[in-house]
BADO-537338 format. One line per field, with one value per atom (N, C-alpha, C): atom name; residue number from 1; x negated, y negated, z; residue in one letter. Coordinates in pm, whole numbers, plus 32768, in hexadecimal, padded with zeros to 4 digits. Example, Ala and Ser with C-alpha at 12.3 -4.5 7.8 and 13.67 -1.06 7.14 Angstrom:
REM BADO-537338
atome: [N/CA/C/N/CA/C]
num: [1/1/1/2/2/2]
x: [7AD9/7B32/7AD8/7AFB/7AA9/7AF6]
y: [8239/81C2/814A/80E1/806A/7FFD]
z: [830C/830C/830C/82C4/82CA/8313]
residu: [A/A/A/S/S/S]
//
This chain:
REM BADO-537338
atome: [N/CA/C/N/CA/C/N/CA/C/N/CA/C/N/CA/C/N/CA/C/N/CA/C/N/CA/C/N/CA/C/N/CA/C/N/CA/C/N/CA/C/N/CA/C/N/CA/C/N/CA/C/N/CA/C/N/CA/C/N/CA/C/N/CA/C/N/CA/C/N/CA/C/N/CA/C/N/CA/C/N/CA/C/N/CA/C/N/CA/C/N/CA/C/N/CA/C/N/CA/C/N/CA/C/N/CA/C/N/CA/C/N/CA/C/N/CA/C/N/CA/C/N/CA/C/N/CA/C/N/CA/C/N/CA/C/N/CA/C/N/CA/C/N/CA/C/N/CA/C/N/CA/C/N/CA/C/N/CA/C/N/CA/C/N/CA/C/N/CA/C/N/CA/C/N/CA/C/N/CA/C/N/CA/C/N/CA/C/N/CA/C/N/CA/C/N/CA/C/N/CA/C/N/CA/C/N/CA/C/N/CA/C/N/CA/C/N/CA/C/N/CA/C/N/CA/C/N/CA/C/N/CA/C/N/CA/C/N/CA/C/N/CA/C/N/CA/C/N/CA/C/N/CA/C/N/CA/C/N/CA/C/N/CA/C/N/CA/C/N/CA/C/N/CA/C/N/CA/C/N/CA/C/N/CA/C/N/CA/C/N/CA/C/N/CA/C/N/CA/C/N/CA/C/N/CA/C/N/CA/C/N/CA/C/N/CA/C/N/CA/C/N/CA/C/N/CA/C/N/CA/C/N/CA/C/N/CA/C/N/CA/C/N/CA/C/N/CA/C/N/CA/C/N/CA/C/N/CA/C/N/CA/C/N/CA/C/N/CA/C/N/CA/C/N/CA/C/N/CA/C/N/CA/C/N/CA/C/N/CA/C/N/CA/C/N/CA/C/N/CA/C/N/CA/C/N/CA/C/N/CA/C/N/CA/C/N/CA/C/N/CA/C/N/CA/C/N/CA/C/N/CA/C/N/CA/C/N/CA/C/N/CA/C/N/CA/C/N/CA/C/N/CA/C/N/CA/C/N/CA/C/N/CA/C/N/CA/C/N/CA/C/N/CA/C/N/CA/C/N/CA/C/N/CA/C/N/CA/C/N/CA/C/N/CA/C/N/CA/C/N/CA/C/N/CA/C/N/CA/C/N/CA/C/N/CA/C/N/CA/C/N/CA/C/N/CA/C/N/CA/C/N/CA/C/N/CA/C/N/CA/C/N/CA/C/N/CA/C/N/CA/C/N/CA/C/N/CA/C/N/CA/C/N/CA/C/N/CA/C/N/CA/C/N/CA/C/N/CA/C/N/CA/C/N/CA/C/N/CA/C/N/CA/C/N/CA/C/N/CA/C/N/CA/C/N/CA/C/N/CA/C/N/CA/C/N/CA/C/N/CA/C/N/CA/C/N/CA/C/N/CA/C/N/CA/C/N/CA/C/N/CA/C/N/CA/C/N/CA/C/N/CA/C/N/CA/C/N/CA/C/N/CA/C/N/CA/C/N/CA/C/N/CA/C/N/CA/C/N/CA/C/N/CA/C/N/CA/C/N/CA/C/N/CA/C/N/CA/C/N/CA/C/N/CA/C/N/CA/C/N/CA/C/N/CA/C/N/CA/C/N/CA/C/N/CA/C/N/CA/C/N/CA/C/N/CA/C/N/CA/C/N/CA/C/N/CA/C/N/CA/C/N/CA/C/N/CA/C]
num: [1/1/1/2/2/2/3/3/3/4/4/4/5/5/5/6/6/6/7/7/7/8/8/8/9/9/9/10/10/10/11/11/11/12/12/12/13/13/13/14/14/14/15/15/15/16/16/16/17/17/17/18/18/18/19/19/19/20/20/20/21/21/21/22/22/22/23/23/23/24/24/24/25/25/25/26/26/26/27/27/27/28/28/28/29/29/29/30/30/30/31/31/31/32/32/32/33/33/33/34/34/34/35/35/35/36/36/36/37/37/37/38/38/38/39/39/39/40/40/40/41/41/41/42/42/42/43/43/43/44/44/44/45/45/45/46/46/46/47/47/47/48/48/48/49/49/49/50/50/50/51/51/51/52/52/52/53/53/53/54/54/54/55/55/55/56/56/56/57/57/57/58/58/58/59/59/59/60/60/60/61/61/61/62/62/62/63/63/63/64/64/64/65/65/65/66/66/66/67/67/67/68/68/68/69/69/69/70/70/70/71/71/71/72/72/72/73/73/73/74/74/74/75/75/75/76/76/76/77/77/77/78/78/78/79/79/79/80/80/80/81/81/81/82/82/82/83/83/83/84/84/84/85/85/85/86/86/86/87/87/87/88/88/88/89/89/89/90/90/90/91/91/91/92/92/92/93/93/93/94/94/94/95/95/95/96/96/96/97/97/97/98/98/98/99/99/99/100/100/100/101/101/101/102/102/102/103/103/103/104/104/104/105/105/105/106/106/106/107/107/107/108/108/108/109/109/109/110/110/110/111/111/111/112/112/112/113/113/113/114/114/114/115/115/115/116/116/116/117/117/117/118/118/118/119/119/119/120/120/120/121/121/121/122/122/122/123/123/123/124/124/124/125/125/125/126/126/126/127/127/127/128/128/128/129/129/129/130/130/130/131/131/131/132/132/132/133/133/133/134/134/134/135/135/135/136/136/136/137/137/137/138/138/138/139/139/139/140/140/140/141/141/141/142/142/142/143/143/143/144/144/144/145/145/145/146/146/146/147/147/147/148/148/148/149/149/149/150/150/150/151/151/151/152/152/152/153/153/153/154/154/154/155/155/155/156/156/156/157/157/157/158/158/158/159/159/159/160/160/160/161/161/161/162/162/162/163/163/163/164/164/164/165/165/165/166/166/166/167/167/167/168/168/168/169/169/169/170/170/170/171/171/171/172/172/172/173/173/173/174/174/174/175/175/175/176/176/176/177/177/177/178/178/178/179/179/179/180/180/180/181/181/181/182/182/182/183/183/183/184/184/184/185/185/185/186/186/186/187/187/187/188/188/188/189/189/189/190/190/190/191/191/191/192/192/192/193/193/193/194/194/194/195/195/195/196/196/196/197/197/197/198/198/198/199/199/199/200/200/200/201/201/201/202/202/202/203/203/203/204/204/204/205/205/205/206/206/206/207/207/207/208/208/208/209/209/209/210/210/210/211/211/211/212/212/212/213/213/213/214/214/214/215/215/215/216/216/216/217/217/217]
x: [66ED/6694/666F/6677/6657/65C1/6589/64FA/64E6/6490/6476/6413/6433/63DB/6376/62F8/628E/6257/6268/6237/61A2/6158/60CA/60BA/6050/603D/603D/6000/5FF9/6085/60DB/6164/61B1/6199/61DA/61B3/6133/6105/6145/6152/6190/6221/6269/62F4/6301/62A9/62AC/6292/6235/6216/628C/62D6/6348/63BA/63BF/642D/6409/638B/6361/63A8/63EE/6435/63D4/63FA/63AA/63EE/639F/63D8/6408/647D/64B0/6458/6419/63C0/632E/630C/6282/621F/6250/61F9/61C0/6210/61E4/616E/6179/610C/6090/60A6/6036/5FED/6037/5FFA/5FAA/5FE1/5F9B/5F1C/5F26/5EB1/5E44/5E6B/5E09/5DC8/5E16/5DDF/5D75/5D93/5D33/5CB6/5CCA/5C58/5C02/5C43/5BFA/5B95/5BC0/5B67/5AF0/5B07/5A9A/5A35/5A65/5A0B/59C2/5A06/59C5/594E/5962/58F6/5884/58A2/5839/57FE/5834/5809/5817/5884/58A8/58FF/58BD/5903/5969/594E/59B0/5A31/5A23/5A99/5ADD/5A8F/5AC9/5B29/5AFC/5B50/5BCC/5BB8/5C26/5C90/5C65/5CC5/5D0A/5CC2/5CFF/5D71/5D57/5DBF/5E36/5E17/5E82/5ED5/5E93/5EDA/5F39/5F08/5F5B/5FCB/5FAA/6010/607F/6059/60BE/6112/60D0/6117/617B/615D/61B5/6226/623A/62AA/632E/6326/639E/63A2/6419/6427/63FD/63E5/63B2/631D/62FC/6273/6215/6247/61F3/6175/617E/6104/60A0/60D0/6077/6032/6080/6047/5FE3/6002/5FA9/5F24/5F2B/5EAE/5E59/5E97/5E4A/5E0E/5E5A/5E27/5DBB/5DCD/5D67/5CE4/5CEF/5C77/5C30/5C7C/5C41/5BFC/5C3D/5C02/5B83/5B83/5B0F/5A97/5AAF/5A42/5A0E/5A69/5A3F/59ED/5A13/59D0/593D/591C/588F/5856/5893/585E/585B/58BF/58CF/5943/593B/59A8/5A17/5A91/5B05/5B79/5BB8/5C26/5CAD/5CAF/5D2B/5D92/5D64/5DBE/5E2D/5E09/5E6F/5EDB/5EB0/5F13/5F6D/5F33/5F82/5FE7/5FC3/6021/6098/607C/60E8/613B/60F8/613E/6196/6176/61C8/6252/625B/62DA/6325/62DC/631A/62BC/62F0/629E/62BE/6256/6265/621C/6261/622A/61A3/6197/611A/60A6/60BF/6054/6033/6099/6081/602C/6048/5FFB/5F6B/5F5A/5ED4/5E85/5EC6/5E85/5E5F/5EB9/5E9D/5E24/5E18/5DA2/5D23/5D29/5CB5/5C8C/5CF1/5CD7/5CBD/5CC9/5CB4/5D25/5D9D/5E10/5E7D/5E5C/5EBD/5EE4/5F63/5F94/5FC0/5FD0/5FF8/6077/60D8/615A/6153/60E7/60DD/608B/604D/5FF7/6046/60C2/6113/6138/6123/613E/60C6/6053/5FDC/5FE6/5F9C/5F8C/5F5B/5F8E/5F79/5EE6/5E8F/5E04/5DB6/5DED/5DA9/5DD4/5E3B/5E79/5E1E/5DD7/5D7C/5D0E/5CDA/5C74/5CAB/5D24/5D5F/5D74/5DA3/5DB9/5D35/5CCD/5C4A/5C15/5C2D/5C01/5C49/5CCB/5D18/5CEA/5CB8/5C86/5BF4/5BB0/5B23/5AC8/5AF2/5AA5/5A40/59C4/595D/5945/593B/5922/5996/5A10/5A86/5A90/5A6C/5A6D/5A0F/5998/5938/596E/59A9/59DF/5A4F/5AA7/5B17/5AE8/5A83/5A4B/5A0A/59BE/597B/59DF/5A56/5ABA/5B10/5B08/5B5E/5B3A/5BA0/5B92/5BFF/5BE0/5B62/5AFB/5A89/5A1C/5A44/5A97/5AC1/5B03/5B5A/5B9C/5B36/5AD9/5A72/5A20/59FD/59AD/59FD/5A7D/5AD1/5ACF/5AE8/5AE8/5A60/59F7/596F/5952/597F/5966/59AD/5A16/5A61/5A29/59C5/5992/58F9/58BC/582B/57E4/581C/57DA/57DB/5830/583A/57F2/57BF/5780/56F7/56CE/5644/5603/557F/5537/555D/5573/559C/561F/567E/56FC/56E7/5696/5678/5631/55D4/558A/55E7/564A/56AC/56FE/5722/576B/5716/5698/563D/562C/561D/560C/5685/56FC/5775/5789/576B/5774/5712/569C/5639/566C/56AA/56DD/5746/5798/5804/57D9/575E/572E/5765/5787/57BD/574B/570E/5695/56AB/571D/5735/5739/5777/577F/56F7/56AD/5627/55D1/55CD/5579/55A9/562B/5662/5641/5657/5641/55AD/555C/54CB/5495/54C7/549D/54C3/553D/5569/5511/54F5/54A2/5416/53E2/535D/535B/53C9/53CE/53E2/5415/5433/53D8/5392/5340/52C7/52A5/522E/51B5/51CA/5161/5116/509A/504D/5038/5017/4FFF/507F/50F0/516F/5190/5177/5194/5140/50C0/5069/5093/50BC/50EB/516B/51C5/5241/5223/51C6/51A2/5167/510F/50D1/5137/5194/51FB/5258/527F/52D5/5292/5213/51CA/51D0/51C2/51C8/5257/52B9/5343/5370/5339/5369/5316/52B0/525C/52AA]
y: [B63A/B6B0/B6D0/B74F/B778/B78C/B751/B760/B7D5/B835/B8AA/B882/B8A9/B88E/B8FF/B8DB/B940/B940/B9AD/B9B7/B9DA/B9A1/B9C4/BA59/BA97/BB28/BB53/BB03/BB29/BB31/BACE/BACF/BB48/BB6D/BBE5/BC61/BC6B/BCDF/BCE1/BC6B/BC64/BC92/BC5F/BC86/BD1D/BD52/BDE2/BE33/BE03/BE49/BE4A/BDDA/BDD1/BE2E/BE4D/BEA1/BF34/BF57/BFE3/C031/C09B/C0E7/C128/C125/C160/C1DE/C246/C2BE/C29D/C2CD/C2B5/C2F5/C364/C3A8/C395/C31B/C2FE/C319/C30D/C329/C3B7/C412/C49E/C4AB/C468/C46B/C425/C3B9/C36E/C3C2/C40B/C462/C4D1/C50C/C578/C545/C4CF/C495/C472/C43B/C418/C493/C4FE/C57B/C5B3/C5B1/C5E2/C58B/C507/C4AB/C4B9/C4CF/C4E3/C554/C5C3/C636/C615/C5D1/C5AC/C553/C4EC/C48D/C4CD/C528/C56D/C5BF/C609/C65E/C60C/C592/C53A/C4E1/C4EA/C499/C403/C3DE/C350/C32A/C30C/C305/C295/C224/C1B6/C1E3/C223/C252/C2C7/C319/C386/C34C/C2E6/C2A8/C267/C224/C1E0/C243/C2B0/C312/C35E/C374/C3B6/C361/C2E0/C285/C282/C27A/C275/C2F4/C367/C3E7/C3F2/C3CF/C3DA/C373/C2F8/C28F/C2B3/C2E2/C306/C37C/C3DF/C457/C437/C3D1/C3AE/C350/C33D/C2EC/C337/C3B9/C40D/C46E/C4A0/C509/C591/C59A/C616/C621/C681/C68C/C6DB/C710/C762/C718/C69C/C658/C63F/C620/C609/C68C/C6F7/C779/C7A5/C78C/C7B3/C768/C6E7/C69B/C6D2/C6E8/C719/C7A3/C7FA/C87E/C879/C823/C812/C7DF/C783/C74E/C7BA/C80B/C87A/C8DC/C900/C95D/C924/C8A1/C860/C86B/C85B/C86C/C8FC/C95B/C9E7/C9FE/C9BB/C9CD/C9A5/C949/C922/C95A/C9C8/CA1C/C9D5/C97F/C93F/C980/C985/C9BA/C952/C97E/C927/C97D/C957/C9A9/C982/C927/C8FC/C8C6/C883/C856/C7FB/C79B/C73E/C787/C7E8/C837/C884/C8C1/C912/C8BE/C842/C7E9/C7CA/C7B8/C79F/C81D/C88F/C90D/C934/C902/C91F/C8DD/C875/C82F/C866/C880/C8B1/C913/C987/C9EF/C9F8/CA16/CA26/CAA7/CB00/CB84/CB7D/CB28/CB20/CAF2/CA8D/CA5A/CABD/CAFF/CB64/CBD6/CC02/CC6E/CC42/CBC8/CB94/CB8B/CB5A/CB55/CBE1/CC41/CCCB/CD00/CCDB/CD04/CCC8/CC49/CC09/CC4D/CC7B/CCB6/CD4C/CD89/CE18/CE6B/CE32/CE7B/CE91/CE7D/CE90/CF23/CF3D/CFC5/CFD5/D053/D070/D027/D025/CFEA/CF53/CF13/CE82/CE55/CEB1/CE8D/CE3F/CE66/CE24/CD95/CD6F/CCE5/CC89/CCC4/CC74/CC2C/CBBD/CB85/CBF3/CBF4/CC64/CC88/CC23/CC40/CC83/CC88/CCCC/CD5E/CD89/CE0A/CE81/CE81/CEF1/CEF9/CE85/CE83/CEBB/CE93/CEC2/CF59/CF8D/D01E/D06A/D036/D077/D073/D003/CFF5/D058/D066/D0C3/D153/D174/D1FA/D20A/D19C/D1A2/D1CC/D1B1/D1D8/D16A/D17E/D118/D0EB/D14A/D128/D0D8/D102/D0BB/D031/D027/CFA4/CF44/CF72/CF1C/CEF3/CF52/CF34/CECC/CEDA/CE7C/CDF2/CDEE/CD6C/CD28/CD74/CD3C/CD03/CD3E/CD13/CC9F/CC7F/CC18/CB8C/CB3F/CAB3/CA65/C9E9/C99E/C9C8/C983/C9A7/C99F/C940/C936/C9B7/C9EE/CA6D/CADE/CADE/CB45/CB42/CAC9/CABD/CAE6/CAC7/CAF4/CB8B/CBCD/CC5F/CC98/CC5D/CC8D/CC7F/CC12/CBFD/CC64/CCA1/CD08/CD93/CD9E/CE22/CE25/CDE2/CDD4/CE5B/CEBC/CF3F/CF89/CF5E/CFA0/CF55/CEDF/CE8F/CEC7/CEB2/CECF/CE4C/CE50/CDD5/CD97/CDE5/CDA5/CD57/CD89/CD42/CCC1/CCC7/CC4F/CBE7/CC17/CBBB/CB7D/CBC9/CB93/CB24/CB37/CACF/CA51/CA62/C9F0/C9A8/C9F5/C9B9/C966/C99B/C952/C8D7/C8E6/C873/C806/C82E/C7CE/C788/C7D3/C797/C72E/C748/C6EC/C67C/C681/C61B/C62A/C6A6/C6C0/C6D4/C667/C66D/C6BD/C6A6/C6EC/C783/C7B0/C83F/C876/C82A/C856/C873/C814/C824/C896/C8A0/C909/C993/C9A9/CA2E/CA4C/C9E5/C9FC/CA25/C9E4/CA0B/CA9B/CAC1/CB4A/CBAC/CB8E/CBE8/CBF2/CB83/CB85/CBE7/CBEE/CC44/CCD7/CCF9/CD86/CDC6/CD76/CDB1/CDFA/CE6B/CEB6/CE8F/CE38/CE0C/CD97/CDB0/CD49/CCCD/CCE0/CC6E/CC1B/CC61/CC1A/CBCB/CC09/CBC6/CB47/CB50/CADB/CA6C/CA92/CA2D/C9EA/CA3A/CA02/C9A2/C9C8/C972/C8EE/C8F6/C87D/C824/C862/C814/C7D0/C819/C7E0/C76A/C776/C709/C68A/C69A/C627/C5ED/C644/C615/C5CD/C5F3/C5BE/C549/C523/C4B3/C42F]
z: [6975/6978/6A09/6A2E/6AB8/6AC7/6B30/6B4C/6BAB/6B88/6BDE/6C4B/6CC5/6D36/6D43/6D39/6D44/6DD2/6E17/6EA0/6EA2/6EFF/6F0C/6F27/6EF1/6F04/6F96/6FEE/707B/70B7/7093/70C6/7095/7017/6FE2/7031/7055/70A3/712C/7169/71EE/71E8/7180/7171/7159/7105/70E9/7167/71B9/7235/7293/7296/72F0/72C6/7245/7215/720C/722E/722B/7299/727A/72E2/7344/73C3/742D/7460/747D/74B9/7546/7567/75EE/7657/7633/7691/7669/7640/7618/7689/7705/7777/7770/773B/7733/76D2/7660/75FD/7633/767B/76B4/771D/776F/77D3/7791/7726/76E0/769D/765E/761B/767F/76F1/7757/7794/77A4/77D8/7779/76F9/7696/7692/7693/768F/770D/777F/77FC/77EE/77B4/77A3/774C/76DC/7682/76C9/770C/774D/77C3/7809/7879/7848/77DE/77AB/7771/7742/770E/777A/77F4/7866/784C/780B/77FB/7873/78E4/7963/796B/792B/792E/78E9/7876/782C/7874/78B8/7908/796F/79B7/7A1E/79DF/796F/792C/78FD/78BD/788A/78FA/7968/79DB/7A13/7A21/7A52/79F3/7970/790C/790C/7915/7913/798A/7A00/7A78/7A76/7A4F/7A4A/79E7/7971/790D/793C/7977/79A4/7A13/7A62/7AD2/7AAB/7A29/79FA/7A02/7A1C/7A16/7A8A/7AA6/7B0C/7AD6/7A54/7A17/7A3B/7A8E/7AC1/7A66/79F6/799E/7970/793C/790D/797E/79F5/7A66/7A8E/7A98/7ABA/7A51/79D2/7965/796E/798D/799A/7A0C/7A7F/7AF2/7AD6/7A95/7A78/7A0D/79A9/7941/797D/79DC/7A1D/7A6D/7AB2/7AFD/7A9F/7A31/79D1/7993/797B/7942/799F/7A1F/7A81/7A7F/7A77/7A6F/79EF/7982/7901/7906/7960/796F/79F1/7A1D/7A89/7B10/7B27/7BA8/7BF2/7C74/7CC5/7CCF/7CC7/7CD6/7D02/7D70/7DA5/7D6B/7D0A/7CC7/7D2A/7D91/7DFD/7DCA/7D75/7D44/7CF4/7CA4/7C59/7CB9/7D1E/7D7A/7DC7/7DE7/7E2B/7DD1/7D50/7CF0/7CDB/7CD0/7CB9/7D2F/7DA6/7E1B/7E10/7DBD/7DA9/7D31/7CC5/7C49/7C05/7BDD/7BA0/7B0A/7ABC/7A2C/7A04/79BD/799E/7958/78F3/78A7/7900/7953/79AA/7A19/7A4E/7AB6/7A80/7A06/79CA/79B2/7986/796D/79F0/7A5A/7ADC/7B0C/7AF8/7B1F/7AD3/7A52/7A05/7A41/7A67/7AA3/7B26/7B6F/7BF2/7BEC/7B76/7B68/7B9F/7BA8/7BDE/7B75/7AF7/7A8C/7A7F/7A67/7A52/79C1/7998/790E/78E6/793E/791A/790A/793D/7932/78B9/7872/7801/7798/7780/7719/773E/77BD/77E6/77CC/77AF/7795/770F/76FF/7678/761A/75A1/7545/7533/7526/7503/7573/75EC/765C/766C/7625/7646/7629/75B8/759B/7603/762B/7694/7716/773A/77B7/77B5/7745/773B/7747/7706/770F/779E/77E3/786D/78C9/78B5/7908/78F5/787C/7861/788C/78AA/78D1/785F/77E5/776D/774C/7777/7769/76DA/767E/75F2/75B9/75D9/75A7/75E6/7665/76A7/765F/763F/75F7/756E/7529/74A3/74AB/750C/7516/7542/7598/75BF/7547/74FB/7485/7420/741B/73BB/73EC/746C/74A5/7472/7455/742E/7477/749E/748F/74F6/74F5/754F/75E1/7606/7692/76BF/766C/768E/7694/7638/7637/76B7/76E5/775F/77DA/77DC/784B/7853/77E4/77E2/7809/77D4/77F4/7889/78C5/7954/79A9/7974/79BD/79A7/7950/7929/7929/7988/7986/7983/79C6/79CD/7947/78EC/7869/77F9/7814/77AC/7788/770C/76E6/76BA/76A9/768C/7606/759C/751E/752B/757A/758C/75DB/7642/7690/7638/75E8/7590/7528/74FA/749A/74DB/7558/75A1/75AE/75D1/75DF/7559/74EE/746A/7442/745A/7433/748C/750C/7567/753D/7512/74E1/7464/740A/738E/73AB/7410/7432/7490/74BF/751C/75A8/75CF/7653/76B7/76DE/7731/77B2/77F3/7871/785D/77F0/77D3/77AB/775D/7732/77AD/7808/787F/78D7/78EB/7942/790D/788C/7855/783F/7828/7822/78AA/7912/799A/79B7/798C/79A4/7959/78DB/788A/78C4/78F5/7934/79AA/79F0/7A67/7A48/79D1/79B5/794D/78FE/7895/78CF/7891/78BA/7865/7805/77AA/77E8/7811/7857/7801/7784/772B/7719/7709/76FA/7778/77EC/786A/787B/7856/7862/7803/7789/772A/775A/7791/77C8/7839/7890/7900/78CF/786D/7838/77F1/77A7/7761/77C4/782C/7892/78D7/78EF/7930/78DB/7859/77FF/77F9/77F3/77EA/7869/78DA/7958/798B/7944/7970/796D]
residu: [M/M/M/T/T/T/T/T/T/R/R/R/L/L/L/L/L/L/L/L/L/P/P/P/P/P/P/L/L/L/L/L/L/L/L/L/L/L/L/I/I/I/I/I/I/A/A/A/G/G/G/C/C/C/T/T/T/T/T/T/P/P/P/Q/Q/Q/H/H/H/E/E/E/D/D/D/S/S/S/W/W/W/R/R/R/Y/Y/Y/E/E/E/A/A/A/A/A/A/A/A/A/A/A/A/T/T/T/K/K/K/A/A/A/Y/Y/Y/G/G/G/E/E/E/H/H/H/Y/Y/Y/L/L/L/K/K/K/E/E/E/D/D/D/W/W/W/V/V/V/L/L/L/V/V/V/E/E/E/S/S/S/E/E/E/S/S/S/I/I/I/Q/Q/Q/A/A/A/V/V/V/R/R/R/S/S/S/A/A/A/K/K/K/Q/Q/Q/S/S/S/A/A/A/D/D/D/L/L/L/M/M/M/P/P/P/L/L/L/A/A/A/R/R/R/F/F/F/Y/Y/Y/L/L/L/S/S/S/R/R/R/C/C/C/A/A/A/L/L/L/H/H/H/R/R/R/A/A/A/V/V/V/L/L/L/L/L/L/E/E/E/D/D/D/D/D/D/C/C/C/R/R/R/D/D/D/Y/Y/Y/L/L/L/E/E/E/T/T/T/A/A/A/A/A/A/V/V/V/E/E/E/R/R/R/Y/Y/Y/D/D/D/E/E/E/L/L/L/D/D/D/A/A/A/Y/Y/Y/Y/Y/Y/A/A/A/M/M/M/L/L/L/E/E/E/G/G/G/S/S/S/L/L/L/T/T/T/D/D/D/R/R/R/R/R/R/V/V/V/S/S/S/D/D/D/L/L/L/P/P/P/Y/Y/Y/H/H/H/Y/Y/Y/R/R/R/D/D/D/F/F/F/A/A/A/R/R/R/A/A/A/T/T/T/L/L/L/K/K/K/G/G/G/D/D/D/G/G/G/A/A/A/R/R/R/I/I/I/R/R/R/D/D/D/T/T/T/I/I/I/A/A/A/A/A/A/L/L/L/K/K/K/P/P/P/L/L/L/Q/Q/Q/S/S/S/Q/Q/Q/M/M/M/V/V/V/A/A/A/A/A/A/S/S/S/L/L/L/S/S/S/L/L/L/E/E/E/H/H/H/L/L/L/D/D/D/E/E/E/P/P/P/L/L/L/I/I/I/E/E/E/A/A/A/I/I/I/I/I/I/D/D/D/E/E/E/A/A/A/S/S/S/R/R/R/L/L/L/G/G/G/Y/Y/Y/R/R/R/R/R/R/A/A/A/V/V/V/I/I/I/A/A/A/W/W/W/M/M/M/R/R/R/Y/Y/Y/L/L/L/E/E/E/G/G/G/V/V/V/T/T/T/A/A/A/D/D/D/T/T/T/A/A/A/K/K/K/R/R/R/E/E/E/K/K/K/L/L/L/R/R/R/D/D/D/T/T/T/L/L/L/K/K/K/L/L/L/L/L/L/E/E/E/E/E/E]
//
């Protein structure tokens, strides 16, 4: 009679893990995942994780001569800074773009810089195109509508930061509310500060000032 050999469960898991197929370009997925995680942690001000994901994104992106993931990370980081109303000249992206250009990233950079043209709108990520068209027409009401419809919040904040002169207080407050729901402390504070500076409502301004004081203690 043949005796069946029963392997310990842990050994079975190890063997299964060793036989799991790996993507040849797993570095590309790792760079994309780290880029996305970087944005989340940045907005939540989880600084240790921000540093970790930044290192991972750059390290993974530099596994290949394909510079798209590296350029995407640098441009995403620049846009994220703009989304919380910080100045950023996108220098790292421009250094990468000087070596290799990508239509989608170039169009996105042009949108950030306010130099986008009609013929480049179709190169943008799809969800930005209505906003870009409204911006090129200077249609304030349409700009607000397209910003309000943008998802996710990071994209909405990027668009809003490019259209400050067209924003109204309800739209700014909606951004703050959603940032609060997601725990995006950096975005909450940035947009509350902005609203404090533009609102004509004295009571609202005082409440914003008092709330900011508590959040920043």
